[in-house]
N, C-alpha and C positions, 0 to 999 in steps of 0.2 A: 633221639636228641643226642648231639655230640657235645661233650664238655672239653673246652680248651683251657688248660691252666696257664697262667701267666705269672710274672713276678709280682704284679700288683693285685691279682685276684684271679678271676676266671670268667669265661663266657659260655653260656648255655645256648648253643646254636639251635634254633627252631627250624630254620629253612636256609639251605645254601644252594646256590645255582650250580649247574654243571659247567665246570671250567672248560671242558672240551667243546662246548657248544659255541657257535658263532653268535648266537642270539644273546641279548642282554637280559639279566634277571637280577633280583635283589637277594641279599643275604639278611636274614632277620634273626636276632638273638637277644638274650638278656645278659647285659654286661654287669658284673659284680666287682666293685672295688672295695677292698677291705679297709677297716678303720686304720688311719695313720699312713696309708699308702698314697702314692702319687704316680701319675703317668708323666714321664719326661716329655719335654717338647718334641713333637714329631710333625711330619707333613702328611697330609691325607693324599697319598700318591694314587692318582687314577681312580678316585672314588669320591662321591659326595655322600654325606651321612646325615641321618636324622636321629636325634637323641631325645627321648622322652623320659623324664625323671620319675621313676616309680616309687623310690624310697631313698631317704638320706639327704645329706646336704654337703655342699662343698663349693669349689670354685673351678669353673671352666676358664681357661685362658686361650682365647681365640684370636689369632693374628695379633698377639701382644696385648690384647685388652681383657681385663678381668671381668667375668660374669658370675657373681655368686648365684647359686641355684638351690632349689629345694623341691620337694615333691610337687608334681603337676606342671613343671616348666618344660619347655621344648626348645631345642636348638637345631638349626640347620647349618651344616658346615659344607661349603662348596669344595670341589676338587682343588687341591693345591693349597688349602688353608693350613696354617700352622695351628697346633692344638696341644694343650697340656691340661692336666686335671689333678685336683687335690681333694682328698676326702678330709674335710675339717670336722666331721661329726664323730659320734661314738658308735655308730652302727654302719653296716655296709651300705654303700651307694649302689642301688639297683637301677639300671636304665634300659629301656627298650631301645635297641640299636638296629637301625635300618640302613644298610650300606648298599649303595647302587654304583657298580663299576661304570666309569665313563668309557664309552666306546668311540674311538676316533676311526671313522671309515678309512680303510687303506686308500691312499691317494692314487688318483689316476693322472697320468702325465698330461701336461698342457703344451709342452714345447719340446723340441729336440734336445737330447741330453748332451752335455759336453763330454768329450773323450769317447764318443761312440765308435771310433775306429781303433780303440785300444784293446778290443777283445773283452773277455769276461771281467778282468780287473778294471778296464775302462768303464764298463757298465756299472760296476760297484761304486766307483768314485763319482761318476756322473750322477748316479741315482741318489747317493747320499747328499751331494750338493744340491740336487733339485728339490729334495724334500726337507732340507735342513730348516729353511725359514718358515715353511708351512706346517711342520710337524715336530721335528727333532728339538728345535730350540724352544718349543712351547711346552715340552714335557718337563716335569719337576722331579724326576727320579735320576739318581746317578747311574749312568750306563756308558759302556764303551763299545764301539763297533771296530772289530779287528779285521784286517785283510788276512784271510786264511792262508794265502800263498806265502806270505812272508812275516805274518804276525805283527804287522805295522798298524798303528792306530789310524783309522780312517776318520773317526769322529768320537768325541768324548764330551759328555755332559758332566762337568766337574762338581756336581752337587753332592759330594760325598759327606756323610755325617761327620761331625767334629771328632768322634771317637776314632774313625778311620784315618782322618787327617793327622791326629795326634800320634797314632801308632806307626803308620807307614806312608801316609800321604800319597796314595796311588796316582793322583793326577800329576805330581811332580817327580815321584821316584818309583816309576812303574817297574823298574828292574828289581827293586827290593821288596815288592809287594807280592805275597803269595797268590792273591786273587787275580793278578794280571798275567800270570804265566800261562803258557800254552799247555793244554791237557786234553785228553780224549775220554769219551764215555762209551766204550765199545759195547756195553751191555744194553744200551738203549737204542731205540730207532733213531735213524739219522736226523730226523727233524724234531725229536723230542726235546722239551725244555727240561734240562737237568739242573741239579743244584749241588753245592758242596758248602761245607762250613770251614772257614779259614781258622788258623791257629788261635785267633783272638775271639772265636765264637760267633763270627758274623756270617749270616747266610747269603750266598751269592748265587744268582741264576745264570745258566750257561745255555744259550740258544743258537744252534747252527742256522745259517741262512742258505738254503739249498736252491740252486737254479740250474736247470738242465741236468738234474741228477748229480750235481757236483756242489760241494760246500764251498761257497765263494767268500763267506764271511762268518764271523762268530760275534754274537752280542753277549756281553757280560753286564749284569746289572742287578739292582736290588739293594745290597749292602744293608740288611736289616737284622735285627735280633729276634729270633724265634726260639724261645726256650724249649719248645717241643722238638726242635731239630738238633738239640744238643748244646745250644748256647746258654750259658748261665748269666745272671744279672751283670750288667756292665754299667759303670757310672756314666750317667748322661745319655744312655741308650734306652729307647722306648721298646718294651717287649710287645711286639706287634700281634694283633689278632690275625686269624687266617684270612679274613676279608681283605686286609691290606696286602698280604702276600698274593692272593688271587688277582687283585687289581693290578699289581706290578707285573705279574707274569702275563696278564692280558695285554698290557701296554707294550711289553717287549715283543709279543707275537705280532702286534699291529705294526710295529716298526719293521719287523722282518717281512711282513706281507707287503708293506709299501715299497720296500727295496725290491722285492721280487716282481711286483707289478711294473715298476719302472724298467727293470731289466728285461722282462718279457716284452714290454711295449717297444723298447729300443731294439731288441733283437728282431722283432717283426718289422720295424722301420728299416733296419739294415737289409733284411731280406727283400723287402719291396724295392729298396733303392738299387739293389743289384740286378733286378729283373729288367727286362726290356720295357721301356716306357711306351707301352701300347695303350690304345684307348680302352681296351677291355680291362687291363690291369688298373688303369686310372679310375675307372668306374667302380671296380671292386674295392679299391683302396678308399675312395671317398665314402662308399657305403659303410665300410667297416669303421672308419673314423667317426662318421655321423652316429652310428649305433653306440660306439664307445662313449662319446660325449653325451648322448641321450641318457645312457645308463648312469653316468657320473652325475649328471644334473639331477636326475630323479633321486639318487642316493643322498646327495647333499641337501636337497629340499626336504626329504624325509627326516634327516638328522636335525635340521633346523627346527622343524615342527615339533619333533620329539622333545628337544631340550627346552623349547619355549613352553610347551605344555607342562613339563616337569617342574619348572620354576614356579609357574602360576599355581599348580596343584599343591606343592609343598607349602607354599605360603598360606593357601586356604586351609590346609590341614592344621597348620600351626595356630592360626586364628581360632579355628573351631575348638582345638584342645584347650586353649587358654580361656575361652569364653564359657564353654560348656562342661569343663571338668574332664574332658577327654572321653566322654561316652561315645562308644562306637568307633574308637580309634583303630582297634584291631581289624574290624570289618573293613574300614576304609583302606588300611594297608593291604589287605588281601585283594580288594578291588583294584588298587593301584598296581599290585604285582601282576595281576592278570593283564592290565593294560600295557605294562612295560613289555611283557612277553610278546604282545601283539605288535606294539609300535617298533620293536627292534627288528622286525622282519624287513630290513632295509634292502634285501635282495629281491623283493617282490614288486612287480609293477601293477599286477591285476589280482584281485581276490574276489570271491563271491560277495554280493551285497549283504547276504545273511551274516557274514563275519563282521562287516562294518557295523551292522545294526547291533550285534552282540557287544561289540566294543563300545558303541554309544550307550548301551544299557549300563555297563560298568562305570562309564563316566558320569551318567546321570545319577547313579547310586551315590557317588561321592558328592554331587551337587545337592542331592536330597538331604544329606547329613548337614550341609551348610545352610540351606534355605528352609528345611522343614516343610510344613504344610503350605508355605507360600508358593512352592514350586508345583506346577502342574505340567507334566510332559506327556505327549501323545505320539503314538506311531500309527501311520496309515500307509502301509506298504502293500501294494498289489502282489499276491503270492507268485504270479508268473515272473516277477522280477527278482525273487530272492536268490536264484542261482545265477543271475546275470553277473558277469565279470566287470568290476568297476575299479577305478584307480585306488591303490592302497592308501589308507589313512587320509581320505579327502573330506569326509563329512564331519568328523569330530572337531577339527579346527574351526569349521564354520559355526557349529553349535557353541564351541567355547567362546568364539568372538561375540556371540549374543550375550553370554554371561559377563564377559569382560567390559563390553561397551553399552549393552542394552539395558542392564539392570544395575545401575549405580546405587539405587536405594533398595536395600534388602528388606525394608518394611512394607513394600508394596507387593501384591501378587505378581508372580512371574509365570508366563505361559510360553511353552515351547511346543512346536509341532513339527515332526519330520514326516514328510509324505513322499511317496514314489509311485508314479503311474506311467503306463505305457500309452503313447499316443502315436499311432501310425508306426513309423520306423524310428521313433525317438523315445528315450526314457527321460521323463521329467521328474527331477528331484528337487524338493522345496524344503527350506528350513524357515519356519515362521517364528517370530517372537513378538511380544507386545512391548518391546523397548523401542522408543522413538529416537531418531537422530536429533541432536541439539539444534540443528538448523539446516536449511537447504544448502548452505555453503559447505557444511561438513559432509553432507551426503554427496555433493558433487566432487569434493576432494577425494573421497574414498572411491567413487566410481572411476575417476580419472586415474587413480593410483593402482587400479587392479592390474593393468598390463605393464606396470613400470618395472617389474622384477626387482622390487625394493628389498625383498627378503623378510618382510614383516606381514603379519596378519593374513588377510584374504589374498594378498598378492602372491603368497607362497602357493596357494591352491590354484590360482589362475596359471602360474608358471608350470605346475605339475600337469594340469589338463592340457596346456598348449604343447608340452613336450610329448604327450601321448597321442593327441588327436589333431595336432596342427590347428587348422582353422575350423575343423568340423565339430565344434561344440559352442555353447554359449554359457555365460555366467553373468547374471544380472542382479542388481540390488534394487529392490522396490521398497519405497517407504513414503508415507504421507507426512513424515517428520512430526507427527503428533501422537499417533496411537500404536502403530505397529511397523515392523520391518520384515522383509522376506528376501532371502537369497535363493534364486532359482538357477539350477544347473541343468542343461539339456545335453545328453550324450547320444551318439548315433547307435542305431540298431540295424542299419542297412548294410553298407559295404563291409563293415567290421563285425557282422553278425557271427561269423565262425569264431572270431577271437573273443567276443563278449559273452557268448553262451557256451 
């Protein structure tokens, strides 16, 4: 267990994720705020957070609204939320802190970049402009992208903390700001995220952007107070936990990766444009572009499903804690952590069915805490299919849909069955539940919406399957609108046998 001391108390970190990993994982700790202390207003940069009050009382100020709290209460703070906290009691405030860094998948280009004939600098400026509206402007952390060739500002998010604005206002007076000056870190690997502390005690991160073995840009960002890095208390500055620092560094790396993705894609585009326009080259180019779009579509679909699930599950956990006094909360968090580790594998298209079933078991454990003895869940999987390669994260959203729409009344028994069988050259996967549709009209609406690519519910799964199998699959919803509903998915075992096993 690691202890992080802060100006307002300390944090006992029980679990921290590996920052070097591309996969997403949670940080879990016990936050202790001492009597008479307060946390200054701060932004939850790149992380969503769950707080469960173990002891003490005080006031959480979330997005400007006061929320008095006491033992047993729970709060969910979304990424980008503003937060402050005051200990109004005579004993330390102890809270279970679960921090989940938000992962923005590095963007994949959709159209030719501007300035593509300007060489590497043109790539940089075109890449920044291309991702600005879809990524950079969405981030809520202060950072600047510099052109390494001349140290000119290519992009700047001016969300600097008031303390920085008061001292040197780097957005308007960059020449007089220590943090904005050019410097090198020769002792570190070329692509390492370094950091330094400015004369006012503020920690700043420095990340080179390397393309074709050359540093084309530098990202400077963060501007946070970390007492462990040598910064002492500053009026109006929040002494950040390490989870905040990790989240910020993760976001800066994702900005760097998105710029590199665009530069690589644009370089490939230029190389193809300079070659002779033969039929063979055209066929290869079309195939490469199709594969790139297919991977991008699958990654985006996975990400939407992951965040959709996170929102629903955190709400369920909050309700469970308030109603039952938080019995089993820690076990639920561990199940949730295991699920996050699995769902963040956004680079995988196919996984063994056995892994999907284990993931479902973790999910059902959470639902058993919510429904208790009212929930009966069965698995009927033919052993020959356990090692079959199936689409990543495609069964759990179907099961979740049954809980979301099939069981509105938690006072009635809830039955779920997941079955998988082999029939000739097809795998038949079925998810049964005893939740009826409200009407035939509602059932028809959902059936018609499957192939609509609407980005919601079962349509996400249909989109994923179509991207992988084309027309060689089926997905049906069967229901008598009174007693039960079944989603049936058939996948091929014929021509794609070498891929699926």
